[in-house]
C-alpha positions as CSV (number, residue, x, y, z in Angstrom):
1,X,0.0,0.0,0.0
2,X,1.5,3.3,-1.1
3,X,1.9,6.0,1.6
4,X,0.3,9.4,0.9
5,X,2.5,11.6,-1.3
6,X,3.8,15.1,-0.6
7,X,0.8,16.7,-2.4
8,X,-1.6,15.0,0.0
9,X,0.5,16.0,3.0
10,X,0.4,19.6,1.7
11,X,-3.3,19.5,1.4
12,X,-3.6,18.1,5.0
13,X,-1.3,20.8,6.3
14,X,-3.4,23.5,4.6
15,X,-6.6,22.2,6.2
16,X,-4.9,22.4,9.6
17,X,-3.8,26.0,9.0
18,X,-7.2,27.0,7.7
19,X,-8.8,26.1,11.0
20,X,-10.8,23.0,9.9
21,X,-9.9,21.3,13.2
22,X,-12.9,21.3,15.5
23,X,-13.1,23.5,18.6
24,X,-11.6,20.8,20.9
25,X,-8.3,22.0,22.5
26,X,-5.3,21.4,20.3
27,X,-3.3,20.0,23.2
28,X,-5.4,17.8,25.5
29,X,-4.1,15.9,28.5
30,X,-6.7,13.1,28.4
31,X,-9.1,11.7,25.9
32,X,-12.8,11.3,26.7
33,X,-14.0,8.1,28.3
34,X,-17.2,6.3,27.3
35,X,-20.0,5.7,29.8
36,X,-22.4,2.8,30.2
37,X,-25.4,2.9,27.8
38,X,-28.5,4.1,29.6
39,X,-32.0,3.4,28.4
40,X,-35.6,4.5,29.3
41,X,-34.6,7.5,31.4
42,X,-35.5,10.3,29.0
43,X,-37.8,9.2,26.2
44,X,-39.9,11.2,23.7
45,X,-42.5,9.2,21.9
46,X,-46.0,8.7,20.4
47,X,-47.7,5.5,19.2
48,X,-45.4,5.3,16.2
49,X,-41.9,6.4,17.2
50,X,-39.7,6.2,20.3
51,X,-36.7,8.5,20.7
52,X,-34.6,7.6,23.7
53,X,-32.4,10.6,24.6
54,X,-31.0,9.1,27.8
55,X,-27.5,9.3,26.3
56,X,-27.9,12.8,24.8
57,X,-24.9,14.2,26.7
58,X,-22.8,11.3,25.2
59,X,-23.7,12.5,21.7
60,X,-26.3,10.0,20.5
61,X,-29.9,9.0,20.6
62,X,-31.6,5.6,20.1
63,X,-34.6,5.6,17.8
64,X,-37.1,2.9,17.0
65,X,-40.3,2.7,14.9
66,X,-43.2,1.3,16.8
67,X,-46.0,1.9,14.2
68,X,-46.3,-1.8,13.3
69,X,-46.2,-1.2,9.5
70,X,-43.8,-3.1,7.2
71,X,-42.7,-0.1,5.3
72,X,-39.7,2.1,4.6
73,X,-38.9,4.5,7.4
74,X,-36.7,7.6,7.2
75,X,-35.0,9.6,9.9
76,X,-33.9,13.2,9.5
77,X,-31.6,14.9,12.1
78,X,-31.2,18.6,11.6
79,X,-28.9,20.8,13.7
80,X,-30.2,24.4,14.1
81,X,-28.0,26.4,11.8
82,X,-26.2,23.3,10.7
83,X,-26.4,20.3,8.3
84,X,-29.4,17.9,7.9
85,X,-28.6,14.2,8.0
86,X,-30.9,11.6,6.5
87,X,-30.9,7.9,7.4
88,X,-33.0,4.7,6.9
89,X,-34.5,3.1,10.0
90,X,-35.8,-0.5,10.3
91,X,-39.5,-1.0,10.7
92,X,-39.2,-4.0,13.0
93,X,-39.2,-2.1,16.2
94,X,-35.5,-2.5,16.8
95,X,-33.7,0.6,18.3
96,X,-30.8,2.0,16.3
97,X,-28.1,4.4,17.5
98,X,-27.8,7.8,15.7
99,X,-24.9,10.2,16.4
100,X,-25.4,14.0,16.8
101,X,-22.1,15.2,15.3
102,X,-22.6,19.0,14.9
103,X,-21.6,19.9,18.4
104,X,-23.8,21.4,21.2
105,X,-27.1,23.0,20.2
106,X,-30.7,22.2,19.2
107,X,-31.4,19.2,17.0
108,X,-34.7,18.5,15.4
109,X,-35.2,14.8,14.9
110,X,-38.0,13.8,12.6
111,X,-39.2,10.3,11.6
112,X,-41.2,9.6,8.4
113,X,-43.0,6.5,7.2
114,X,-43.6,5.7,3.5
115,X,-47.2,5.9,2.5
116,X,-47.0,5.3,-1.3
117,X,-44.3,5.3,-3.9
118,X,-41.9,8.1,-3.0
119,X,-44.3,9.8,-0.6
120,X,-43.6,10.0,3.1
121,X,-45.7,11.3,6.0
122,X,-44.2,12.5,9.3
123,X,-44.7,10.0,12.1
124,X,-43.1,12.0,14.8
125,X,-40.8,15.0,15.4
126,X,-39.2,16.6,18.5
127,X,-36.4,19.0,19.2
128,X,-33.6,18.3,21.7
129,X,-31.1,20.7,23.2
130,X,-27.7,18.8,23.4
131,X,-24.9,19.7,25.8
132,X,-22.1,17.2,25.4
133,X,-20.2,16.0,28.4
134,X,-17.1,16.0,26.1
135,X,-16.9,17.1,22.5
136,X,-15.0,13.9,21.5
137,X,-17.8,11.5,22.6
138,X,-19.8,11.3,19.3
139,X,-16.7,9.8,17.7
140,X,-16.1,7.0,20.3
141,X,-19.5,5.3,20.3
142,X,-21.0,3.0,17.7
143,X,-23.6,4.4,15.3
144,X,-25.3,3.4,12.1
145,X,-22.3,4.1,9.9
146,X,-19.6,2.9,12.3
147,X,-21.4,0.0,13.9
148,X,-19.6,-2.3,16.3
149,X,-19.9,-4.2,19.5
150,X,-17.5,-4.3,22.4
151,X,-17.5,-8.2,22.5
152,X,-17.1,-8.7,18.8
153,X,-14.4,-10.2,16.6
154,X,-13.6,-6.7,15.4
155,X,-12.9,-5.7,19.0
156,X,-10.7,-8.7,19.5
157,X,-8.7,-7.9,16.4
158,X,-8.4,-4.2,17.3
159,X,-7.0,-5.3,20.7
160,X,-4.6,-7.6,19.1
161,X,-3.3,-4.8,16.8
162,X,-2.9,-2.4,19.7
163,X,-1.3,-5.0,22.1
164,X,2.4,-4.0,21.6
165,X,1.8,-0.3,20.6
166,X,3.1,2.3,23.0
167,X,1.4,5.3,21.5
168,X,-2.0,6.0,19.8
169,X,-0.1,6.8,16.6
170,X,1.3,3.3,16.6
171,X,-2.2,1.8,17.0
172,X,-3.4,4.0,14.2
173,X,-0.6,2.8,11.9
174,X,-1.2,-0.9,12.8
175,X,-4.9,-0.7,12.1
176,X,-4.4,1.1,8.8
177,X,-1.9,-1.4,7.5
178,X,-3.9,-4.4,8.7
179,X,-7.1,-3.2,6.9
180,X,-5.4,-2.0,3.7
181,X,-3.2,-5.1,3.3
182,X,-5.7,-7.8,4.3
183,X,-8.9,-6.5,2.6
184,X,-9.5,-6.7,-1.2
185,X,-11.8,-4.4,-3.1
186,X,-15.2,-5.9,-3.8
187,X,-15.8,-5.0,-7.4
188,X,-19.1,-6.9,-7.6
189,X,-20.6,-4.9,-4.7
190,X,-19.1,-1.7,-6.0
191,X,-20.9,-2.2,-9.3
192,X,-24.3,-2.5,-7.7
193,X,-24.3,-1.0,-4.2
194,X,-27.8,-1.3,-2.8
195,X,-29.7,1.8,-1.8
196,X,-29.1,2.6,1.9
197,X,-26.1,0.4,2.1
198,X,-24.5,0.2,5.5
199,X,-21.2,-1.5,6.4
200,X,-21.3,-4.7,8.5
201,X,-17.8,-4.6,10.0
202,X,-18.0,-8.1,11.3
203,X,-18.8,-9.5,7.8
204,X,-16.1,-7.3,6.3
205,X,-13.5,-8.6,8.7
206,X,-14.6,-12.2,8.1
207,X,-14.8,-12.0,4.3
208,X,-11.7,-9.7,4.0
209,X,-13.3,-7.7,1.2
210,X,-15.4,-4.6,0.8
211,X,-15.9,-1.2,-0.8
212,X,-14.3,2.0,0.3
213,X,-17.2,2.6,2.8
214,X,-16.4,-0.7,4.4
215,X,-12.7,0.0,4.7
216,X,-13.5,3.4,6.4
217,X,-16.0,1.9,8.7
218,X,-13.8,-1.0,9.8
219,X,-10.8,1.3,10.5
220,X,-13.0,3.8,12.4
221,X,-14.6,1.0,14.4
222,X,-11.2,-0.4,15.4
223,X,-9.9,3.0,16.4
224,X,-13.0,3.7,18.5
225,X,-12.8,0.4,20.2
226,X,-9.3,1.3,21.3
227,X,-10.5,4.6,22.8
228,X,-9.2,6.7,19.9
229,X,-11.8,9.2,18.6
230,X,-12.2,8.7,14.9
231,X,-14.4,10.8,12.6
232,X,-15.6,9.2,9.3
233,X,-16.0,12.2,7.0
234,X,-17.3,12.7,3.5
235,X,-16.9,16.0,1.6
236,X,-15.1,17.8,-1.1
237,X,-11.6,18.7,-2.1
238,X,-12.3,21.4,-4.6
239,X,-15.3,19.9,-6.6
240,X,-14.2,16.3,-6.2
241,X,-16.1,14.1,-3.7
242,X,-13.8,12.4,-1.2
243,X,-13.8,10.4,2.0
244,X,-11.4,10.6,4.9
245,X,-10.9,9.8,8.5
246,X,-10.0,12.5,11.1
247,X,-8.4,11.1,14.2
248,X,-7.9,12.7,17.7
249,X,-4.4,11.9,19.0
250,X,-3.8,12.6,22.7
251,X,-1.4,15.5,23.3
252,X,-1.7,16.5,19.6
253,X,-5.4,17.1,18.9
254,X,-7.6,16.5,15.9
255,X,-5.6,15.5,12.8
256,X,-7.6,16.0,9.6
257,X,-7.4,13.6,6.7
258,X,-4.9,11.4,8.5
259,X,-6.4,8.4,6.6
260,X,-7.6,9.5,3.2
261,X,-9.4,8.0,0.2
262,X,-8.9,9.7,-3.2
263,X,-11.4,7.7,-5.2
264,X,-8.8,5.0,-6.1
265,X,-6.7,4.1,-3.1
266,X,-6.4,4.7,0.7
267,X,-3.4,6.7,1.9
268,X,-1.9,7.3,5.4
269,X,-0.2,10.5,6.4
270,X,3.3,10.0,7.6
271,X,2.9,9.5,11.4
272,X,6.2,11.4,11.9
273,X,4.6,14.4,10.3
274,X,1.7,14.1,12.8
275,X,3.8,13.7,15.8
276,X,6.1,16.6,15.1
277,X,3.7,19.1,13.6
278,X,2.2,20.6,16.8
279,X,1.9,24.1,15.6
280,X,0.9,26.1,12.5
281,X,4.5,27.2,11.9
282,X,5.7,23.6,11.8
283,X,3.5,22.8,8.8
284,X,3.5,26.0,6.8
285,X,6.4,24.6,4.7
286,X,4.1,22.0,3.3
287,X,1.7,24.5,1.8
288,X,1.6,25.5,-1.8
289,X,-1.2,26.0,-4.3
290,X,-4.0,23.5,-3.9
291,X,-7.5,22.7,-2.7
292,X,-8.7,23.0,0.9
293,X,-11.0,20.2,2.2
294,X,-14.6,20.9,3.0
295,X,-16.5,18.6,5.2
296,X,-20.1,17.8,4.2
297,X,-21.1,15.1,6.7
298,X,-19.3,13.4,9.7
299,X,-20.3,10.1,11.2
């Protein structure tokens, strides 16, 4: 697997200088710690939808459809003054976790049920005011896009890859090379990706194949399982659609595009660059003409 070239490093450095790093402190002494999942403490509902906000301060809600109809269900999560995220939700009454990734503030969560063709009717809507216990938390828990369990084979493999690592950067590097060197690209799936496709990281690990979405989800899941906040991002470099992973490294802060997909291959920023570039002045030398990176959605 080829390491990211100098042009990619320059673009990453540019994004750091331009202030695309979230508002979390650049130098933090400790990373956030996850809490036990709570249920049934704060619930908003009607006869069709239940939104469990018991873990709102952790950065996520649990939503389930209770309307009893076997139909397509959609969820929209809109941050006041921010982006609107759209998701599918199962109609079997099973709760799913949805991250609120736009920082503190008011979120309107709306659930819609399909009534005919492409027509949907609102089943329920409510507005929640989120105040995070720690701004890193949404990127440590499982959600629809980065879905994992603490007692899974993915967790076991992540622990194995982190066993001899002395620093988070070493864990990151081990996970990156394991995934990119052991997985093969699934051309058949890529040619006909189903609508609403979501990665199943357990199946990806077992089959050792997947599309770029699967690679990103597996890497993000393993990082989160090892307590390293990982943000799966989709957005634009200029007018080209890209995917990348931002990672929070203790004592350094958020590093944007540390794992990057350019439409053809995954690349890893040189870990030495990350560990030694702790200020704007240290990375200015990497900047030349080029595109800045603009986030559209983060999961």
